[in-house]
N, C-alpha and C positions, 0 to 999 in steps of 0.2 A: 554404495557400500552395503553389503548384506550382513546379516547377523553372524554368519560364519566367518566373514572377513574382519569383523570388528576386533581391534586389538585387545580390548578389554575382555573378550570372550574367547580368545584363542586357547587351544588345548594346552595341557601341561600345568606345572605348578603355578600358583598365582604369583604375579610379579607387579611391578609398578604399572600404573595405567598407561595405555598407549597415547602418544602425542602426535599431533599434526600441526604444521605451521599455519598461521593465519593466512588465508588468501588475501589478495590485494584489497578487495572491497572491505573485508573485515578489518584489516590493519588501518586503512584510512579512516574508517568510522571510529575505531578505537582511539586513534590519535586526537579526534575532534570532539570527544564526549563533553557535554555540558550538563551540569546538574539542573539548571533552571529550565532547560528544554530537552527532556529525555528523548532519545532516538527510539521511539516505540512504533510498532505497527499494530493497529487495532483491527481485529476481525470480529464482526457481530453477526451471529446466525440466529434467526428467529424460527422456532419450531411450533407447530400448532398444539402439541400435546405435552404431557409430563414425562420426565425421565426418572428412572430409578437410580438413586445416588450410588449405591454399591456397584450396580452393573456398569454405570458410566465410569466410575473410577477404575474398575477392572478393565473395561474396554480401552480406555485411554492409555493405561499402563501397557497393555498388549500392543497398542499402536506404536508406542515409543520403542518397544522391543523390536518391532518389525522394521522400524526406521532408525537403527541405532546411531546413525550419524548425528541425530538431534541430541543424544545424551552426551553432552560435553560441557566443560567449564574451562575458564581461563586458567592455565597453569601458572603458578607463581614463578617469579624470576627477578633478578636484579636489574638495575638500570642499564647495566653494561651488556645485557643480552642482545643478540643480533635479531631475534624474532620474538613476537608474541606466539604462543602455542596454545592450541586447544588440547585439553586433557580429556580423553574419552572414558566414560564410566560405564560399568555394567548395569547399574540401576540409577534411578533418580536420587539426588541428594535430598530433595524436599518433596512435600506433597504438592503436586501440580494442580489438582482439581480442588476448588473451593466452592462453597455455596453461600451466597450473600443473603442476608435477612430480607424477607418480603416487606415491602413498604411502598409508599407513594413515590418516593424518589429513587427507588432501587436502580432503575435503568440509567437515570442521569448520573447517579453516583458511580455506577460501574464504568460508564464512559469516562468520567473524570479520572478514575484510577487507571484506566487504560492509557491515558495521556500523561499522567503525572508520576506513575510508579513503574519504572522499568524493571523487569526481572533481573536480578544481579547476574553478572557474568561469572561470579565466583561459585555459583551453585548450579549443578546440572539438573535439568536442562534450563536454558535461559528463556523459558516461556511460562505463561500462567493461563489456566482455563478457569474462568469464573462463571458460575451458573446462577442466573436469576430466575427463580421459579415463580409461577403464578403472577406474571406482570399484569397490572390492572389495565382496563380499557382506557381510563383517563390518562394514566401514565404513558400509554402507547402514543398519545399525541405529542409527547416530548421527543419523538423521533425526529422532529423538525426543529428542535431547539438546540442552542449551543450548550456546551458543557458548563455547568456552574450557574445557569440561568433557568429558574423554574418556568415551566410552560404555563400559560394562562389556562384556566379551566373554569367550569361553571359552578364550582363550590361543592359539587356532589362528592360523596364518599367514593373512593376508588372501588371499582367492581372487579372482583377476582376473576382471573382467567386461568384456564388449564395450560396455557402456553408456557414455553420455556425459551429463554434467550441465553445463548452461549457467547461469552466474551473471551476471545483468545488474544492475549497481549504478548507481544514478541519483542525481545531486545534486538533491534535491527542491526546491531554490530555483528550478530551471529547468524541471523536467519531472515528470510523474507516471507511475505504473505503467501505466495503460491506454494512454497515448500511446506509451510505449516498447514495450509488448507489440505494438502495431500495427506498429512498425518491425521487430520480431523476426519477426512473421508474414510481412512482405514478404521478409525475408532467407530464411526457410524456403522461400517460393515460388520465389525466384531460385535457391536452392541445389538444391532437389529437383525443380524443374520441375513441381510439382503445385499444383493450385488450393488456396490457403489463404484463400479468401473467408470472411468471418464467417457464422456461422449466423444465421438470421432471429431477431430478438428475440421473446420471448413477447408475444402479443397480450393486452393488458389493457384493460378498459373505462375510458373517460374518467371522471375524478373531479372533482367540484366542489371548488374550493380553499377548503374550510371545515373548520377545526380543531374537533373535537368539544368540547362544553361541559365534559365531564368530564376534559379533559386537564389534568394538573397544571401549575401556573405555572412558567415558566422564570425567574422572578425570585427564587425561593427559592435559598438557598445550597446547592449540591449536595453529595452525599457524595464523599469522596475514597477512593481505594483504600487500605485500611489497610496500613501498613508491615508487611512480613514480617521477613526477616532480611537487611538490607542488606549489600552487599559493599563492601570497602574501595576497590576500583578504580572509577573513573567509567565512563561509557559505557552501552551497551545489552547485555542478554542476549537470547537467542533460543531458542525451542523450536518445532520443526515436527513435525506428526504427521498421519497419515491416518486418517479416520474414515468410517463409512458415512454416506451421505446420509440425513437423517431422513425417515421415511415421512410422507407428507401425503395424507389421504384425497382421492379424486377429487372435484373441485368445491368444495374448501375455499375460503373467502373470504380466507384468508391465504396467504402465500408462504413459501418456505424462508427468505428474508431475515427475515421476521417471526419465524419459529422461532429463527433465530440471534440476533435482537435480544432475545427473551425469555430465551433460554439465557444470554446475556451478563449480563443484568440479574439473573437468579437466581443465577448463579455468583458475582457480586460481592457480592450480598446475603448469601449464605452465607459467603463469605470474610470480609467485614467483621464479621458476627455472631461468627464463630469468634475474631476478633481484638479483640473487645470494643468495636467502634466503635458509637457511638450511631446509631440509624436516622435517615437523612436521605433526601430525594428523590434519585433517580439521574437523571442526564442523560447520554445516550449520543450522541456525535456520529456522524453517518452521512453519508459523502460520497455525493453524487448526481451521476451523469455522464449528461448528455443528448446527448453527441456521437455521431454515426454511427460505426460501426466499420469502414467501408469505407476504400479508399485515400485518400479525401479528408478523413479525420478530422483535425481541427485538432490540431497537436502543441504541447504545452506543459502547463501546469497548468490543466486544464479542468473540474475538479469543483467543485461548490458544496457547502457544508456546512450541514446542518440538525441540530437537536438534538431527540432523542426523549426525553421525560420519563416517569418512573415514580414514583409515590408509594410510601412505605414500606408503606402499608396494602395496596395491591394486590399487592405482592410478598411480603407476609407469608403470604398464603393461596395456596398453589400446589399443592394436592393434585390428583389426577386429575379430580375434579369441577370444580375451578376453572380448569383449564388452557384449555378451549375459550373461556371468556369473556375470559381474559387475552390469548390469541392474537387474538381478534376485535378487542378494543380496540386492541391494538398495530397490527394491520393498518390499522384506520381512521386512526390517528394518522400512521403512516408514509406512507400514500397522500396524506393531506391535506397533510402537510408537504412532500412531494416536488412537489406540484402548485402550491404557493404560489410566486409569483415573488419572487426574492430575490437580491441580489448574492452573489458567491462567498463572501466573508467577512463579509457584512453591510454595512449602511450606514456604520457607524463606520469600518471599514477604508478605504472609499472616501474619506472625509474626511481620514483620516490621511495618505493618499498623494497628496493634491492637490498639484501642483508649485508651491506659492506661496512656499515657503521653501527654503533649501538642504537637500539630502537628508540631510546629516549632522545637522542640527537635528531633522528628522523622525525619524531613526533613534534619537536619544537619547530623544525623546518616546515613540516606540513601545515601546522597551524598558522605560521607566518605567511606562507604562500596563499593559504585559504583567505586570510584577511586581505592580502594585497589584491587577489583576483576577484574579490567580492563584486566590484562594479561590472565585471564581465560574466558573472554567473547568469544562467538563463533566467528568464522572467518568472516562470513557474514550472511546476511538474504536473503533467497529466498522466496518471497511471490507470489505464483501462484494462481491467481484468478480463473484460468480455463476458460471454456467457459462462457462468460458473460451471466447470466441466463435470462436476460430480453431483449426483442427486442429493447427497447428504441426507439419506433416508435412514432414520433411526428405528424403523420398525412400526408395528401396528399402533402402539400407544402414542409415541412421540411424533411419528409422522416424518414428512419430508420438509426440508427447509423451504420457506416461502419468501424469505428476504435475507440477503447477505450483503453487509456493508464492510468495506475496507477503508482505512485511512492511513496515509503515509505521513512521516514527520514533516513539519512545516517551519523549520528554523530559518532565521534570517541568514543571508540576504534575500532569499526568495520570499519567505514569509507567508506563502500560500501554496497549498497543494490541492489538486482536484483528483479524486479517485472514484472510479465508476465500475460497476459490475451489473450483470443482468441475471435475474432469477425469476422463474415463473412468468416470463413475458413482460417483466417490468425492469426499469432502469433504476438502480440504487446508487445515488450520488452522495458522496461525502466531501464537504468542504472543510479543510483544516487550515488554521492560520496561526501566526504568531501574535500573541496579545500585544506585543510592542508595536504592531503595525495596524491591526484591525480590532474591532469590537464585535459583539454579538449582532448589533444592528447592522454593521457593515456586512457581516456574513449573510444575514437574511436578504439584504439588497442584492448581493452577488448571486445568491440562489435564484432570486426573481429574474435577474438579468440572464442567468444561464438558461432558465426554463424558456424565456422568451426567444433567445437566439437559437436554442435547440429546435424550437418549432419552425424558425425561418429556414433551417436546412432541409425541411421536408419539401423539396421541389417536386414538381409533377412529372418530370421526365428526365432522362439521362442527358 
């Protein structure tokens, strides 16, 4: 949707704001909101230099105007209405860009807010950009710590840095990470005056939409992530870390995404075995995003979800001699699943959101079905953004992003999500978990297992 097409900006006398019905993904998410575990997406962008406050506010406001579909709020309505609707606005209702006080715990506190404070749906736009200026070198070590747990340090006073960290918090009922990253890239271009066009996507051969015969069935009840040491407080914990990109031999039939998929499966198999869980098939949800990354990218929740299955037998044997075959099988499955046409949340969700009954009735039904289907929910979600397609170059002073982290909601029954992206030749991993399932120590152990198994996927030949 362009600015000229935006209903709130159509020519003629001013009238009521334009409205659009909630898409399927938005409606299902709206039905299942929980205050104790907000459905937020967190994006964390690290820049080497400082930003001018007024210029950043102006640039981000201009980016919102260039992507007007993001300027929306939930329209009020009675319980008897047949749909939720987005109300499109000409300008933001609130100040979107804020600046947090400089301090030893500024980064940790900003991460905490990104997980616990969802931007309200009642105010346009449902996003927040928080800027942490001059993060200290000591505090930078907290990049590998969980939210709410101070990182150990040597007692030295924090040393100021000229760097800047941008925290973009998104209400996932309305928007997803790739769409908001597109808006942030536009803001970078407006701010720095430099081209932030996306890099060309990798060229891959066309695949016939045929799932291999040896693919495990998705009807089997999948494994759950075994409980670790739950914490008494509700909500999500978060750990972010930077790792080397895994080596992949030239001409390999598998991708880095396939290596990450295998790594996640082996990590959870190891974790469950350590905690005495009976072996069961694993199913890993994988978002697929087919949208273009240019300025015309549709803004909203645009990914569709597919589930990649693994049998206990194929994950039990994972020595160096077995790894090439496991990677090849995984690559065949992921390519086939991505090529199959499928609604974003499947055909069942489309039926649930058909506007034939009041939306309040459908909400109660959706929540009930979600609880009933919890045992068959996939084991975890792996969201691999891949190489961040935009340079996120804010000009001479602020510079180009050298680290970008994303994290996806981790509500039960999954209780754990793995999100990865690569920037400047490094892999940026975020583990996010439900505190009712895992603790910070559990997250640190899972990170170590993930790093170990990622290294095992670096086989020497195709």
